[in-house]
VMD Tcl script that builds the backbone (N, CA, C; Angstrom):
set m [mol new atoms 270]
animate dup $m
set s [atomselect $m all]
$s set {name element resname resid chain x y z} {
  {N N MET 1 A 11.652 1.628 57.537}
  {CA C MET 1 A 10.784 0.797 56.767}
  {C C MET 1 A 9.826 1.607 55.894}
  {N N LYS 2 A 9.482 2.759 56.313}
  {CA C LYS 2 A 8.566 3.568 55.516}
  {C C LYS 2 A 9.193 3.966 54.189}
  {N N SER 3 A 10.490 4.178 54.156}
  {CA C SER 3 A 11.130 4.580 52.909}
  {C C SER 3 A 11.079 3.462 51.875}
  {N N ARG 4 A 11.187 2.201 52.291}
  {CA C ARG 4 A 11.092 1.082 51.340}
  {C C ARG 4 A 9.676 0.961 50.786}
  {N N ALA 5 A 8.682 1.176 51.582}
  {CA C ALA 5 A 7.297 1.083 51.116}
  {C C ALA 5 A 7.012 2.185 50.095}
  {N N LYS 6 A 7.521 3.374 50.337}
  {CA C LYS 6 A 7.335 4.462 49.380}
  {C C LYS 6 A 8.070 4.176 48.084}
  {N N GLN 7 A 9.242 3.583 48.148}
  {CA C GLN 7 A 9.992 3.244 46.941}
  {C C GLN 7 A 9.248 2.177 46.129}
  {N N ALA 8 A 8.675 1.201 46.785}
  {CA C ALA 8 A 7.937 0.157 46.079}
  {C C ALA 8 A 6.722 0.758 45.374}
  {N N ASN 9 A 6.004 1.653 46.006}
  {CA C ASN 9 A 4.861 2.294 45.374}
  {C C ASN 9 A 5.296 3.172 44.209}
  {N N PHE 10 A 6.394 3.832 44.360}
  {CA C PHE 10 A 6.915 4.675 43.294}
  {C C PHE 10 A 7.269 3.820 42.082}
  {N N SER 11 A 7.849 2.667 42.284}
  {CA C SER 11 A 8.205 1.775 41.183}
  {C C SER 11 A 6.958 1.256 40.470}
  {N N ALA 12 A 5.924 0.916 41.218}
  {CA C ALA 12 A 4.682 0.442 40.608}
  {C C ALA 12 A 4.030 1.555 39.791}
  {N N THR 13 A 4.043 2.761 40.316}
  {CA C THR 13 A 3.488 3.900 39.588}
  {C C THR 13 A 4.278 4.153 38.314}
  {N N ARG 14 A 5.578 4.106 38.404}
  {CA C ARG 14 A 6.438 4.310 37.242}
  {C C ARG 14 A 6.167 3.225 36.192}
  {N N LEU 15 A 5.990 1.997 36.625}
  {CA C LEU 15 A 5.719 0.896 35.715}
  {C C LEU 15 A 4.394 1.102 34.988}
  {N N ILE 16 A 3.384 1.533 35.697}
  {CA C ILE 16 A 2.074 1.775 35.081}
  {C C ILE 16 A 2.165 2.909 34.068}
  {N N VAL 17 A 2.870 3.973 34.385}
  {CA C VAL 17 A 3.021 5.104 33.463}
  {C C VAL 17 A 3.762 4.662 32.204}
  {N N VAL 18 A 4.809 3.878 32.364}
  {CA C VAL 18 A 5.569 3.396 31.214}
  {C C VAL 18 A 4.693 2.504 30.336}
  {N N LEU 19 A 3.898 1.636 30.933}
  {CA C LEU 19 A 3.003 0.775 30.163}
  {C C LEU 19 A 1.962 1.583 29.399}
  {N N VAL 20 A 1.417 2.601 30.021}
  {CA C VAL 20 A 0.428 3.452 29.347}
  {C C VAL 20 A 1.064 4.159 28.151}
  {N N VAL 21 A 2.275 4.654 28.309}
  {CA C VAL 21 A 2.965 5.338 27.221}
  {C C VAL 21 A 3.264 4.362 26.081}
  {N N VAL 22 A 3.727 3.158 26.397}
  {CA C VAL 22 A 4.040 2.160 25.370}
  {C C VAL 22 A 2.776 1.759 24.612}
  {N N VAL 23 A 1.672 1.553 25.315}
  {CA C VAL 23 A 0.410 1.192 24.664}
  {C C VAL 23 A -0.069 2.337 23.767}
  {N N ALA 24 A 0.031 3.561 24.228}
  {CA C ALA 24 A -0.391 4.714 23.434}
  {C C ALA 24 A 0.455 4.834 22.164}
  {N N LEU 25 A 1.765 4.676 22.286}
  {CA C LEU 25 A 2.632 4.736 21.104}
  {C C LEU 25 A 2.324 3.593 20.138}
  {N N GLY 26 A 2.060 2.425 20.657}
  {CA C GLY 26 A 1.699 1.297 19.806}
  {C C GLY 26 A 0.400 1.551 19.055}
  {N N PHE 27 A -0.587 2.096 19.731}
  {CA C PHE 27 A -1.871 2.397 19.095}
  {C C PHE 27 A -1.706 3.448 18.002}
  {N N VAL 28 A -0.962 4.501 18.294}
  {CA C VAL 28 A -0.736 5.554 17.300}
  {C C VAL 28 A 0.050 4.986 16.109}
  {N N GLY 29 A 1.055 4.194 16.370}
  {CA C GLY 29 A 1.841 3.591 15.291}
  {C C GLY 29 A 1.003 2.684 14.415}
  {N N TYR 30 A 0.156 1.871 15.020}
  {CA C TYR 30 A -0.706 0.976 14.252}
  {C C TYR 30 A -1.697 1.766 13.401}
  {N N THR 31 A -2.251 2.834 13.951}
  {CA C THR 31 A -3.197 3.660 13.216}
  {C C THR 31 A -2.531 4.314 12.008}
  {N N VAL 32 A -1.340 4.846 12.196}
  {CA C VAL 32 A -0.616 5.475 11.093}
  {C C VAL 32 A -0.253 4.437 10.036}
  {N N TYR 33 A 0.215 3.277 10.464}
  {CA C TYR 33 A 0.584 2.214 9.526}
  {C C TYR 33 A -0.624 1.758 8.705}
  {N N SER 34 A -1.753 1.580 9.347}
  {CA C SER 34 A -2.961 1.164 8.633}
  {C C SER 34 A -3.402 2.218 7.632}
  {N N SER 35 A -3.310 3.459 8.015}
  {CA C SER 35 A -3.690 4.554 7.125}
  {C C SER 35 A -2.777 4.612 5.905}
  {N N LEU 36 A -1.480 4.485 6.131}
  {CA C LEU 36 A -0.534 4.519 5.013}
  {C C LEU 36 A -0.698 3.312 4.103}
  {N N SER 37 A -0.983 2.154 4.653}
  {CA C SER 37 A -1.188 0.953 3.841}
  {C C SER 37 A -2.427 1.102 2.967}
  {N N ALA 38 A -3.494 1.649 3.515}
  {CA C ALA 38 A -4.721 1.844 2.741}
  {C C ALA 38 A -4.492 2.854 1.622}
  {N N ASN 39 A -3.760 3.918 1.887}
  {CA C ASN 39 A -3.465 4.919 0.864}
  {C C ASN 39 A -2.591 4.333 -0.224}
  {N N ASN 40 A -1.642 3.497 0.144}
  {CA C ASN 40 A -0.732 2.902 -0.827}
  {C C ASN 40 A -1.481 1.955 -1.756}
  {N N GLU 41 A -2.418 1.169 -1.225}
  {CA C GLU 41 A -3.181 0.241 -2.048}
  {C C GLU 41 A -4.068 0.981 -3.031}
  {N N SER 42 A -4.712 2.058 -2.611}
  {CA C SER 42 A -5.575 2.806 -3.519}
  {C C SER 42 A -4.757 3.535 -4.573}
  {N N ALA 43 A -3.574 3.999 -4.242}
  {CA C ALA 43 A -2.721 4.667 -5.222}
  {C C ALA 43 A -2.210 3.678 -6.254}
  {N N THR 44 A -1.911 2.460 -5.851}
  {CA C THR 44 A -1.440 1.443 -6.785}
  {C C THR 44 A -2.543 1.071 -7.757}
  {N N THR 45 A -3.752 0.943 -7.289}
  {CA C THR 45 A -4.873 0.587 -8.155}
  {C C THR 45 A -5.170 1.694 -9.147}
  {N N ALA 46 A -5.058 2.930 -8.735}
  {CA C ALA 46 A -5.361 4.055 -9.609}
  {C C ALA 46 A -4.281 4.280 -10.655}
  {N N ALA 47 A -3.079 3.743 -10.487}
  {CA C ALA 47 A -1.979 3.999 -11.401}
  {C C ALA 47 A -2.049 3.164 -12.670}
  {N N VAL 48 A -2.930 2.166 -12.742}
  {CA C VAL 48 A -3.030 1.312 -13.918}
  {C C VAL 48 A -3.765 2.074 -15.013}
  {N N VAL 49 A -3.138 2.159 -16.184}
  {CA C VAL 49 A -3.687 2.910 -17.299}
  {C C VAL 49 A -4.216 1.927 -18.342}
  {N N ALA 50 A -5.378 2.210 -18.906}
  {CA C ALA 50 A -5.967 1.342 -19.927}
  {C C ALA 50 A -5.227 1.530 -21.253}
  {N N ALA 51 A -5.139 0.462 -22.014}
  {CA C ALA 51 A -4.498 0.518 -23.327}
  {C C ALA 51 A -5.422 1.224 -24.313}
  {N N PRO 52 A -4.866 2.065 -25.170}
  {CA C PRO 52 A -5.711 2.765 -26.151}
  {C C PRO 52 A -6.168 1.816 -27.263}
  {N N GLU 53 A -7.206 2.211 -27.990}
  {CA C GLU 53 A -7.695 1.415 -29.115}
  {C C GLU 53 A -6.680 1.475 -30.249}
  {N N ILE 54 A -6.448 0.359 -30.883}
  {CA C ILE 54 A -5.406 0.252 -31.908}
  {C C ILE 54 A -6.030 0.371 -33.290}
  {N N LYS 55 A -5.534 1.330 -34.083}
  {CA C LYS 55 A -6.003 1.517 -35.457}
  {C C LYS 55 A -4.846 1.497 -36.448}
  {N N SER 56 A -3.625 1.611 -35.955}
  {CA C SER 56 A -2.461 1.570 -36.845}
  {C C SER 56 A -1.282 0.976 -36.080}
  {N N THR 57 A -0.176 0.793 -36.779}
  {CA C THR 57 A 0.992 0.207 -36.120}
  {C C THR 57 A 1.595 1.150 -35.089}
  {N N SER 58 A 1.469 2.457 -35.297}
  {CA C SER 58 A 1.985 3.390 -34.293}
  {C C SER 58 A 1.146 3.295 -33.012}
  {N N ASP 59 A -0.160 3.054 -33.177}
  {CA C ASP 59 A -1.005 2.853 -32.000}
  {C C ASP 59 A -0.624 1.567 -31.267}
  {N N LEU 60 A -0.192 0.567 -32.045}
  {CA C LEU 60 A 0.248 -0.689 -31.451}
  {C C LEU 60 A 1.481 -0.471 -30.575}
  {N N ASP 61 A 2.415 0.342 -31.056}
  {CA C ASP 61 A 3.607 0.656 -30.258}
  {C C ASP 61 A 3.227 1.412 -28.989}
  {N N GLN 62 A 2.288 2.340 -29.126}
  {CA C GLN 62 A 1.840 3.112 -27.958}
  {C C GLN 62 A 1.144 2.195 -26.952}
  {N N ALA 63 A 0.326 1.274 -27.429}
  {CA C ALA 63 A -0.364 0.350 -26.536}
  {C C ALA 63 A 0.625 -0.572 -25.844}
  {N N SER 64 A 1.633 -1.009 -26.564}
  {CA C SER 64 A 2.660 -1.864 -25.971}
  {C C SER 64 A 3.416 -1.112 -24.873}
  {N N ALA 65 A 3.733 0.145 -25.115}
  {CA C ALA 65 A 4.426 0.958 -24.107}
  {C C ALA 65 A 3.545 1.152 -22.874}
  {N N THR 66 A 2.244 1.347 -23.093}
  {CA C THR 66 A 1.322 1.513 -21.971}
  {C C THR 66 A 1.241 0.248 -21.143}
  {N N LEU 67 A 1.191 -0.895 -21.821}
  {CA C LEU 67 A 1.141 -2.160 -21.092}
  {C C LEU 67 A 2.435 -2.415 -20.327}
  {N N ASP 68 A 3.562 -1.974 -20.864}
  {CA C ASP 68 A 4.832 -2.154 -20.168}
  {C C ASP 68 A 4.897 -1.336 -18.886}
  {N N GLN 69 A 4.165 -0.227 -18.819}
  {CA C GLN 69 A 4.175 0.619 -17.619}
  {C C GLN 69 A 3.349 0.011 -16.493}
  {N N ASN 70 A 2.367 -0.813 -16.824}
  {CA C ASN 70 A 1.509 -1.411 -15.806}
  {C C ASN 70 A 2.237 -2.542 -15.097}
  {N N ASP 71 A 1.965 -2.684 -13.824}
  {CA C ASP 71 A 2.534 -3.761 -13.031}
  {C C ASP 71 A 1.706 -5.021 -13.265}
  {N N PRO 72 A 2.278 -6.063 -13.847}
  {CA C PRO 72 A 1.476 -7.243 -14.160}
  {C C PRO 72 A 0.929 -7.967 -12.940}
  {N N SER 73 A 1.540 -7.802 -11.780}
  {CA C SER 73 A 1.013 -8.475 -10.594}
  {C C SER 73 A -0.266 -7.809 -10.098}
  {N N VAL 74 A -0.501 -6.554 -10.486}
  {CA C VAL 74 A -1.685 -5.835 -10.043}
  {C C VAL 74 A -2.769 -5.834 -11.114}
  {N N SER 75 A -2.375 -5.645 -12.364}
  {CA C SER 75 A -3.364 -5.547 -13.431}
  {C C SER 75 A -3.786 -6.930 -13.891}
  {N N ASN 76 A -4.850 -6.974 -14.642}
  {CA C ASN 76 A -5.322 -8.253 -15.157}
  {C C ASN 76 A -4.854 -8.437 -16.597}
  {N N ASN 77 A -5.200 -9.530 -17.201}
  {CA C ASN 77 A -4.741 -9.848 -18.545}
  {C C ASN 77 A -5.668 -9.315 -19.625}
  {N N THR 78 A -6.649 -8.509 -19.267}
  {CA C THR 78 A -7.600 -7.990 -20.236}
  {C C THR 78 A -6.905 -7.138 -21.280}
  {N N ASP 79 A -6.008 -6.257 -20.859}
  {CA C ASP 79 A -5.305 -5.400 -21.807}
  {C C ASP 79 A -4.439 -6.217 -22.752}
  {N N ALA 80 A -3.758 -7.210 -22.224}
  {CA C ALA 80 A -2.885 -8.029 -23.063}
  {C C ALA 80 A -3.697 -8.828 -24.073}
  {N N SER 81 A -4.838 -9.364 -23.662}
  {CA C SER 81 A -5.664 -10.128 -24.606}
  {C C SER 81 A -6.281 -9.204 -25.649}
  {N N GLN 82 A -6.653 -7.988 -25.269}
  {CA C GLN 82 A -7.171 -7.011 -26.227}
  {C C GLN 82 A -6.092 -6.672 -27.242}
  {N N LEU 83 A -4.891 -6.484 -26.789}
  {CA C LEU 83 A -3.778 -6.179 -27.682}
  {C C LEU 83 A -3.527 -7.342 -28.639}
  {N N ASP 84 A -3.574 -8.573 -28.136}
  {CA C ASP 84 A -3.369 -9.739 -28.991}
  {C C ASP 84 A -4.475 -9.873 -30.031}
  {N N ASN 85 A -5.716 -9.619 -29.641}
  {CA C ASN 85 A -6.839 -9.692 -30.583}
  {C C ASN 85 A -6.704 -8.662 -31.699}
  {N N GLU 86 A -6.355 -7.451 -31.343}
  {CA C GLU 86 A -6.230 -6.404 -32.345}
  {C C GLU 86 A -4.969 -6.599 -33.193}
  {N N LEU 87 A -3.944 -7.185 -32.619}
  {CA C LEU 87 A -2.732 -7.471 -33.390}
  {C C LEU 87 A -2.996 -8.549 -34.439}
  {N N SER 88 A -3.830 -9.522 -34.115}
  {CA C SER 88 A -4.121 -10.593 -35.067}
  {C C SER 88 A -4.934 -10.092 -36.260}
  {N N SER 89 A -5.629 -8.971 -36.095}
  {CA C SER 89 A -6.429 -8.431 -37.213}
  {C C SER 89 A -5.581 -7.657 -38.210}
  {N N PHE 90 A -4.325 -7.404 -37.933}
  {CA C PHE 90 A -3.471 -6.675 -38.876}
  {C C PHE 90 A -2.988 -7.583 -39.936}
}
mol reanalyze $m
mol bondsrecalc $m
mol representation Tube
mol addrep $m
């Protein structure tokens, strides 16, 4: 009977160790994921380039190319409205 009692205690100890390892891996994974998500959001925001001031038609082409590089879901419509205003003055 003593051997069964020792086996039961060994199983409980093993279960606790496995739970501690799983919780530790989960915590580390969540921390890394949160860090990478925060870095990705700041990099996306920094990648938006402002449209240059338009003084000629070649500048208009350059501004259009710059606006095409920006992700419209992230940037606002300020650049597009500025481009439309300056285009109407030509």
